Phi, psi and omega in degrees: 000130180261099179274139178238142178295128179252317183191189172246168179297340177289345184270348177220138186249151176300133182086009184227180178222159178208146181257141178221159175250134180222118181051042177079003179251142175281122180244131178252117174270129182236129180240091180298149177301136180057030181225196180250159179290137175237150176243124180235165172304144186271000180241146178292135180290352182282300184215039173058032177273133177299123182294335179296340178280352180271207182237148173226119184265016182094352180220315185240138180256132181235130176287141183289332190284306186231016176059029170296137183236149184223147175290127183285355177253340183237338185082359181290146178292134174262316176210107359281161183280344185266029175222173177197168175259142173292137180245140180249145177298142180236141175226133176253127178230105187066238177262001183268140178249123181245145178229143176246125180279324174045035177074010178284128180256147176299150178271150172230132186254184175296163182257000000 
């Protein structure tokens, strides 16, 4: 697995999200409260809206456009349930946050 440096822990806070670009892909780092950092595709699978423009309540991520919601720990669709976000492996080394794309492509759902 080829992990690449995305940011440091100072760039994303627990209970928050932040967007980064890695190899031309939008990556959304999500740090659920009392959880671990997860890396998901940075665009909503519905209509290519940047997820960072939405809301994250420390548990659930919501797209601003049509209120599609996703579990911030799994990327699974909450509403609608038949979609999900692509998730990328994350590694923390000291204060550095690394993500591996490993050929994982973002998901696109029904419209």
